[in-house]
C-alpha positions as CSV (number, residue, x, y, z in Angstrom):
1,M,109.5,138.1,46.5
2,T,106.6,140.4,46.9
3,A,104.7,140.1,50.2
4,S,101.1,141.3,50.1
5,F,100.2,141.1,53.8
6,R,102.0,140.8,57.2
7,I,100.7,140.1,60.6
8,A,102.2,139.2,64.0
9,M,105.0,136.6,64.0
10,N,105.9,137.6,60.4
11,V,103.3,135.5,58.7
12,I,103.5,136.6,55.0
13,R,100.5,136.0,52.8
14,Y,101.2,135.4,49.2
15,K,98.6,135.8,46.4
16,K,98.5,133.3,43.6
17,G,100.4,135.5,41.2
18,E,103.1,136.2,43.8
19,I,104.1,132.6,44.3
20,D,107.5,132.1,42.6
21,L,109.9,129.2,42.1
22,N,112.0,130.1,45.2
23,L,108.9,130.0,47.5
24,V,107.6,126.7,46.0
25,R,111.0,125.0,46.3
26,R,111.2,126.1,50.0
27,A,107.6,125.0,50.6
28,E,108.1,121.6,49.0
29,T,111.3,121.1,51.0
30,L,109.4,121.6,54.2
31,W,106.4,119.4,53.0
32,N,108.9,116.7,52.1
33,E,110.6,117.0,55.5
34,V,107.2,116.3,57.2
35,W,105.6,114.1,54.6
36,P,108.5,112.4,52.7
37,D,107.8,110.8,49.4
38,E,110.9,108.9,48.1
39,T,109.2,108.5,44.7
40,L,109.3,112.3,43.9
41,S,112.3,114.5,43.4
42,L,112.2,118.1,44.5
43,D,111.8,119.2,40.9
44,S,108.9,116.8,40.5
45,R,107.2,118.1,43.6
46,V,107.7,121.7,42.4
47,E,106.2,120.8,39.0
48,R,103.2,119.2,40.7
49,Y,102.6,122.3,42.8
50,F,102.5,124.6,39.8
51,E,100.3,122.1,37.9
52,R,97.8,122.1,40.8
53,Q,97.9,126.0,40.9
54,K,96.2,126.0,37.5
55,G,93.0,124.7,39.2
56,H,92.9,127.5,41.8
57,D,91.2,130.9,41.3
58,E,92.4,134.2,42.6
59,S,91.2,133.4,46.2
60,Y,94.3,131.2,46.7
61,R,96.7,132.3,49.4
62,H,99.9,130.8,50.7
63,H,100.6,131.7,54.4
64,V,104.3,131.5,55.3
65,I,106.7,132.1,58.1
66,W,110.3,132.4,57.0
67,E,113.5,131.9,59.0
68,G,116.3,133.1,56.9
69,D,115.9,131.4,53.5
70,A,113.9,128.5,54.9
71,I,110.1,128.2,55.5
72,I,109.4,127.0,59.0
73,A,105.6,127.0,58.9
74,Q,103.0,127.4,56.2
75,C,99.5,126.6,55.0
76,N,97.2,127.3,52.0
77,S,93.7,128.7,51.9
78,F,91.3,129.2,49.1
79,H,87.6,129.4,48.4
80,R,85.6,126.3,47.7
81,T,82.0,125.8,47.0
82,I,80.2,122.8,48.6
83,R,76.7,121.6,48.5
84,F,74.6,120.2,51.3
85,S,72.8,117.3,49.6
86,D,69.6,117.2,51.7
87,S,68.8,120.9,51.3
88,Q,70.6,121.4,48.0
89,K,72.0,124.6,49.5
90,S,75.4,125.6,48.2
91,E,77.9,127.5,50.3
92,T,81.4,129.0,49.7
93,V,83.7,128.1,52.4
94,L,87.4,128.8,53.2
95,A,89.4,125.6,52.4
96,L,92.5,125.1,54.6
97,A,95.2,122.8,53.3
98,G,98.8,121.9,53.5
99,V,99.3,123.0,57.1
100,V,102.8,122.2,58.2
101,C,105.4,123.3,60.7
102,S,109.1,122.3,60.8
103,P,109.4,119.5,63.4
104,A,112.3,121.5,65.0
105,R,110.0,124.5,65.5
106,R,106.8,122.8,66.8
107,G,105.3,124.0,70.1
108,N,106.4,127.6,69.5
109,G,103.1,128.9,68.0
110,Y,104.2,129.0,64.3
111,G,101.5,126.6,63.2
112,V,98.9,128.6,65.2
113,A,100.1,131.8,63.6
114,V,99.7,130.6,59.9
115,V,96.4,128.9,60.6
116,T,95.0,132.0,62.5
117,D,96.1,134.1,59.6
118,A,94.2,131.9,57.2
119,F,91.1,131.9,59.4
120,S,91.2,135.7,59.5
121,R,90.2,135.7,55.8
122,L,86.7,134.6,56.8
123,D,85.7,138.0,58.1
124,E,87.8,139.8,55.4
125,Q,85.8,138.0,52.7
126,G,82.4,137.6,54.3
127,L,82.6,133.8,54.6
128,K,80.9,131.9,57.5
129,L,83.3,129.0,58.0
130,S,86.4,127.0,57.0
131,L,86.2,123.3,56.1
132,F,89.2,121.0,56.2
133,Q,90.5,117.6,57.1
134,T,93.2,116.7,59.7
135,E,94.9,113.9,61.7
136,I,95.3,116.2,64.7
137,P,91.8,117.5,65.6
138,E,92.8,118.6,69.1
139,F,95.1,121.3,67.6
140,Y,92.2,122.9,65.7
141,E,89.7,122.5,68.5
142,K,92.0,124.7,70.7
143,L,91.6,127.3,67.9
144,G,87.8,127.2,67.9
145,S,87.0,124.4,65.4
146,K,84.7,121.4,65.7
147,R,84.6,117.9,64.2
148,V,81.8,117.1,61.8
149,Q,80.4,113.6,61.1
150,N,78.8,114.2,57.7
151,R,79.2,111.7,54.9
152,F,81.3,113.5,52.2
153,V,81.1,112.8,48.4
154,N,82.4,114.3,45.2
155,S,79.8,114.3,42.5
156,E,82.5,115.3,40.0
157,N,84.4,112.1,40.5
158,D,83.5,110.1,37.3
159,D,84.9,106.8,38.7
160,D,83.1,106.8,42.0
161,P,81.0,109.9,42.9
162,E,80.0,108.4,46.2
163,A,83.5,107.7,47.4
164,N,84.8,109.8,50.4
165,P,87.1,112.5,48.9
166,W,89.0,113.0,52.2
167,W,92.0,110.9,53.1
168,N,92.4,112.0,56.8
169,D,90.3,110.6,59.6
170,F,88.8,113.9,60.8
171,V,86.8,116.6,59.0
172,M,86.4,119.9,60.8
173,V,84.9,123.3,60.5
174,Y,86.3,126.4,62.0
175,R,83.9,128.4,64.0
176,A,82.5,125.8,66.2
177,D,79.4,127.9,66.7
178,C,78.6,128.1,63.0
179,D,75.4,126.7,61.5
180,W,76.4,123.4,60.0
181,E,73.9,121.1,58.4
182,E,73.6,117.4,59.0
183,G,73.5,114.9,56.2
184,P,75.7,114.3,53.1
185,V,78.0,117.0,51.8
186,D,79.1,117.2,48.2
187,L,82.7,118.7,48.0
188,L,82.1,119.3,44.3
189,G,85.7,118.4,43.7
190,T,88.6,116.5,45.1
191,G,89.6,116.6,48.8
192,Y,92.3,119.0,49.8
């Protein structure tokens, strides 16, 4: 495997073209440990991962901490354009998704390390904020994020463009001090 970037705690940042079958099998094994789905085999999960990759541009990164041949913490980040419905202003944000840490390793800073590595891309790429959903907002608030209460829609959803594209209870932005507009926000695509 080729690693394109390393920081403290051995977070390795993989670009889209560097993500191979071994990495995805290890990633899906961890995701299944935390979010089990009895209906999908490992091979099916791997196939689904690569299918989803087709929709991502070159901004996609997979942030990983390895322990031997197992991944113990990881997340994904990529650019996403959103539109504030009231002002019609569009903005490219850093999407954060798939954050997970092995239950046996929680509380040791691994989750913080992969998320911090993802957030460091904001300054590297001239982005103002990261937008994401979570069930554990307190974790992200400790890292400098804030909850937002906007109504979110997906105008690209042909079945129901007004439906909430998020499935978690909390939507957050990283950089609690960022300028964030009130009012509806169009994700211009599915939740992540």
